[in-house]
TILO-765573 format. One record per residue: residue in three letters; x, y, z of N, C-alpha, C in turn. Coordinates in steps of 0.05 Angstrom, whole numbers, padded with zeros to 5 digits, always signed. Example, Ala and Ser with C-alpha at 12.3 -4.5 7.8 and 13.67 -1.06 7.14 Angstrom:
! TILO-765573
ALA+00264-00114+00156+00246-00090+00156+00264-00066+00156
SER+00257-00045+00142+00273-00021+00143+00258+00001+00157
***
This chain:
! TILO-765573
MET+03988+02245+03271+03970+02263+03285+03961+02285+03266
HIS+03936+02290+03265+03926+02312+03248+03927+02337+03265
SER+03933+02359+03251+03932+02385+03266+03909+02401+03254
GLY+03898+02418+03271+03877+02436+03261+03849+02425+03265
THR+03830+02442+03258+03802+02434+03260+03794+02424+03232
ALA+03784+02399+03232+03775+02388+03206+03750+02403+03198
THR+03751+02414+03174+03728+02428+03164+03721+02418+03136
SER+03696+02417+03131+03688+02407+03105+03686+02429+03085
VAL+03697+02424+03061+03695+02444+03040+03683+02429+03016
PRO+03674+02444+02996+03663+02430+02972+03682+02410+02960
THR+03670+02391+02947+03687+02371+02934+03697+02382+02908
THR+03718+02368+02898+03728+02376+02872+03719+02354+02852
SER+03712+02363+02828+03703+02344+02808+03722+02346+02784
SER+03728+02323+02773+03745+02322+02749+03732+02300+02731
GLY+03719+02309+02710+03705+02289+02693+03683+02276+02710
SER+03684+02249+02711+03664+02234+02727+03674+02226+02754
SER+03697+02238+02762+03708+02231+02788+03702+02252+02809
THR+03694+02244+02833+03689+02263+02854+03706+02256+02878
THR+03719+02276+02890+03736+02271+02912+03727+02289+02935
ALA+03723+02277+02959+03717+02292+02983+03742+02305+02993
THR+03740+02330+03002+03764+02344+03012+03758+02357+03038
SER+03778+02362+03054+03775+02377+03078+03801+02393+03082
THR+03800+02412+03100+03824+02428+03106+03828+02428+03136
SER+03852+02434+03145+03858+02435+03173+03870+02462+03179
THR+03858+02476+03198+03869+02501+03207+03865+02504+03237
GLY+03881+02520+03250+03876+02525+03278+03885+02503+03296
ALA+03870+02500+03318+03877+02481+03340+03872+02453+03331
THR+03882+02434+03348+03878+02406+03343+03848+02400+03343
PRO+03839+02383+03323+03810+02378+03322+03800+02363+03346
THR+03775+02369+03353+03762+02355+03375+03741+02336+03363
GLY+03733+02316+03378+03714+02297+03368+03728+02272+03359
SER+03713+02255+03346+03722+02228+03338+03719+02224+03308
GLN+03738+02210+03297+03734+02200+03270+03716+02176+03270
ILE+03701+02172+03249+03683+02149+03246+03692+02133+03222
ARG+03695+02107+03225+03706+02091+03203+03690+02065+03198
SER+03693+02055+03175+03681+02029+03168+03701+02007+03176
ASP+03690+01983+03182+03709+01962+03191+03707+01936+03174
GLN+03695+01938+03150+03693+01915+03133+03702+01922+03105
ASP+03714+01902+03091+03721+01906+03063+03696+01910+03046
PRO+03697+01925+03025+03721+01938+03013+03727+01966+03024
THR+03713+01974+03046+03718+02000+03057+03731+01999+03084
PHE+03746+01978+03089+03760+01975+03115+03778+02000+03120
HIS+03773+02014+03142+03787+02038+03150+03783+02061+03130
PHE+03760+02062+03117+03752+02086+03103+03736+02103+03123
TYR+03738+02129+03121+03728+02147+03142+03704+02164+03132
LEU+03686+02170+03151+03662+02186+03145+03671+02215+03140
GLN+03658+02227+03119+03663+02254+03112+03640+02266+03096
ASN+03640+02292+03093+03620+02306+03078+03629+02311+03050
SER+03613+02305+03030+03619+02311+03002+03594+02326+02991
ASP+03595+02353+02992+03573+02369+02982+03546+02361+02993
GLY+03545+02356+03019+03520+02349+03032+03514+02319+03033
SER+03529+02303+03020+03525+02274+03021+03546+02262+03039
ALA+03538+02242+03054+03557+02227+03071+03571+02206+03054
VAL+03598+02206+03055+03613+02187+03040+03635+02175+03058
LEU+03646+02153+03049+03670+02142+03062+03694+02147+03044
GLY+03716+02157+03056+03740+02163+03041+03764+02160+03058
SER+03785+02174+03050+03811+02170+03063+03812+02183+03091
GLU+03829+02173+03107+03833+02184+03134+03841+02213+03133
THR+03858+02220+03114+03868+02248+03113+03847+02269+03108
SER+03824+02261+03096+03803+02281+03091+03779+02276+03110
SER+03783+02259+03130+03762+02253+03149+03754+02276+03166
GLY+03728+02276+03173+03718+02295+03193+03722+02285+03221
TYR+03719+02302+03241+03720+02295+03269+03692+02302+03280
PHE+03678+02283+03290+03650+02285+03297+03645+02284+03327
THR+03624+02298+03335+03614+02297+03362+03589+02279+03361
ILE+03588+02259+03378+03567+02239+03376+03550+02239+03402
GLY+03524+02241+03398+03505+02240+03420+03479+02230+03407
SER+03456+02243+03412+03432+02236+03398+03433+02247+03369
THR+03451+02266+03365+03458+02275+03338+03487+02270+03333
ILE+03495+02269+03308+03523+02267+03301+03529+02293+03286
THR+03548+02309+03297+03554+02335+03286+03583+02336+03276
LEU+03586+02352+03255+03612+02358+03243+03616+02388+03245
PRO+03633+02396+03264+03639+02425+03267+03653+02435+03242
GLY+03647+02460+03235+03660+02472+03212+03671+02499+03218
ASP+03680+02513+03197+03691+02540+03200+03669+02559+03209
ASN+03677+02581+03221+03659+02603+03228+03636+02593+03246
SER+03642+02575+03264+03622+02565+03283+03598+02552+03270
THR+03601+02542+03245+03579+02527+03233+03580+02498+03241
THR+03558+02485+03241+03556+02457+03248+03539+02443+03227
LEU+03548+02420+03218+03532+02403+03201+03523+02378+03216
TYR+03499+02369+03211+03487+02346+03224+03485+02322+03205
LEU+03492+02298+03214+03488+02274+03198+03459+02266+03201
ASN+03445+02264+03178+03417+02257+03177+03412+02234+03159
VAL+03390+02219+03164+03380+02198+03147+03358+02210+03129
ASP+03361+02208+03103+03341+02218+03084+03320+02196+03081
THR+03297+02200+03093+03275+02181+03093+03254+02187+03072
SER+03260+02204+03053+03240+02213+03033+03232+02191+03014
ASP+03249+02171+03008+03242+02149+02990+03234+02125+03007
THR+03209+02120+03010+03199+02098+03027+03196+02072+03011
THR+03204+02072+02986+03201+02048+02969+03226+02030+02970
VAL+03247+02039+02982+03272+02023+02984+03281+02021+03013
SER+03298+02001+03018+03307+01997+03046+03333+02011+03051
TYR+03346+02022+03031+03371+02037+03036+03364+02067+03036
GLN+03374+02081+03056+03367+02109+03059+03393+02125+03059
ALA+03395+02145+03041+03419+02161+03039+03424+02176+03065
LEU+03450+02178+03071+03459+02194+03093+03468+02221+03082
THR+03459+02243+03095+03465+02270+03085+03475+02287+03108
PHE+03487+02309+03101+03495+02329+03121+03478+02354+03116
GLY+03467+02366+03137+03452+02390+03135+03455+02408+03159
SER+03446+02432+03157+03449+02452+03178+03428+02448+03201
THR+03409+02430+03196+03389+02423+03217+03390+02393+03222
ALA+03387+02386+03248+03387+02358+03255+03359+02347+03252
THR+03355+02330+03231+03329+02317+03228+03330+02288+03238
THR+03353+02278+03242+03357+02251+03255+03368+02256+03282
THR+03352+02249+03303+03361+02255+03330+03361+02230+03347
ASP+03365+02207+03334+03365+02182+03349+03390+02165+03343
TRP+03413+02179+03340+03438+02165+03337+03447+02156+03365
GLY+03464+02136+03366+03475+02127+03391+03499+02110+03387
LEU+03510+02100+03409+03533+02082+03408+03527+02057+03423
GLU+03535+02034+03412+03536+02009+03427+03566+02001+03427
GLY+03579+02006+03449+03608+02003+03450+03619+02025+03432
ASP+03634+02018+03411+03645+02038+03393+03629+02038+03366
THR+03606+02024+03365+03591+02021+03341+03569+02042+03339
ILE+03568+02056+03316+03547+02076+03311+03521+02062+03304
ILE+03499+02070+03317+03473+02058+03312+03452+02080+03310
GLU+03431+02074+03296+03406+02090+03299+03389+02075+03319
THR+03379+02088+03339+03367+02075+03362+03337+02069+03359
ASP+03323+02083+03342+03294+02080+03340+03284+02081+03312
PRO+03280+02058+03299+03286+02031+03309+03316+02026+03307
ARG+03325+02006+03323+03353+02000+03324+03363+01990+03297
GLN+03382+02004+03286+03395+01997+03261+03425+02001+03264
LEU+03440+01982+03255+03469+01986+03255+03482+01977+03230
ASN+03466+01970+03209+03477+01962+03183+03477+01986+03164
PHE+03500+01989+03151+03503+02010+03131+03510+01997+03105
LEU+03504+02011+03083+03510+02001+03056+03530+02021+03044
THR+03552+02010+03033+03571+02027+03019+03571+02019+02990
CYS+03571+02038+02972+03570+02033+02944+03593+02047+02930
ALA+03606+02033+02912+03628+02044+02897+03619+02067+02880
THR+03637+02087+02877+03632+02110+02859+03653+02108+02837
SER+03653+02128+02820+03673+02128+02798+03701+02133+02809
ASP+03703+02142+02833+03729+02146+02846+03733+02122+02866
PRO+03754+02105+02862+03757+02082+02879+03764+02089+02908
SER+03770+02114+02914+03777+02121+02941+03753+02134+02956
VAL+03729+02135+02943+03705+02146+02956+03682+02128+02951
TYR+03667+02122+02972+03643+02105+02971+03619+02120+02981
SER+03596+02118+02967+03571+02129+02977+03562+02113+03002
LEU+03547+02126+03019+03539+02113+03045+03509+02116+03050
TYR+03497+02093+03058+03468+02092+03063+03464+02077+03090
LEU+03442+02083+03103+03432+02066+03125+03416+02044+03112
GLN+03422+02019+03120+03408+01996+03108+03388+01985+03127
THR+03363+01984+03119+03341+01974+03137+03329+01948+03126
GLY+03340+01938+03104+03329+01913+03092+03349+01900+03074
ASN+03341+01894+03049+03359+01880+03031+03363+01894+03004
ASP+03350+01916+02999+03353+01930+02973+03380+01943+02970
SER+03388+01947+02946+03412+01964+02940+03407+01979+02914
PRO+03421+02002+02911+03416+02017+02887+03422+02001+02861
ALA+03404+02003+02842+03406+01988+02817+03432+01995+02803
GLY+03446+01975+02793+03470+01980+02776+03495+01987+02792
GLN+03494+01987+02818+03517+01995+02834+03528+01970+02849
THR+03554+01971+02853+03567+01950+02869+03568+01959+02898
CYS+03554+01945+02916+03550+01953+02943+03558+01931+02963
SER+03565+01939+02987+03571+01920+03008+03560+01930+03035
LEU+03553+01911+03052+03545+01918+03079+03569+01925+03096
THR+03566+01943+03115+03587+01949+03134+03574+01960+03160
SER+03591+01964+03180+03582+01978+03204+03602+02001+03208
LEU+03594+02021+03223+03610+02044+03228+03619+02045+03257
HIS+03643+02053+03262+03655+02052+03289+03671+02077+03294
LEU+03674+02083+03320+03694+02103+03327+03721+02093+03320
ASP+03739+02111+03313+03766+02103+03306+03779+02089+03330
CYS+03798+02072+03324+03812+02057+03344+03822+02075+03367
LEU+03816+02068+03391+03825+02084+03414+03850+02071+03427
CYS+03863+02054+03412+03886+02040+03423+03912+02056+03420
***
């Protein structure tokens, strides 16, 4: 059991390695963890890494509130929103980012599966980084993947409620 409120803090960098980090303080976190369910990111968890959505370890996972927006509560009553970066229309993979404003307001759930509802999308792309415990995360709307990166399709789910 995790104690405290999961809050996102800046990542630490060492050479070419980037690690997402979080801290826990205060009361028990509210919300749900979000995880991948396919290899190579089976049970890797959604978290913020300097404004980018990544998959990493359960211990540094955020606890999210899910509705038409996906929010990550932070320290000092701040909230970050999970957004799809649609600025590059030439590729089918779209970066997922965290920001102080909700620009993506069509998230939803099908059972325990995270989807974008308009248009309906439930495929995500995970790409290896220089740190084997952290993967970049994209919404996948077609078949493209970032050049020179090792990537896999996955879906995102609420953590096991069992």
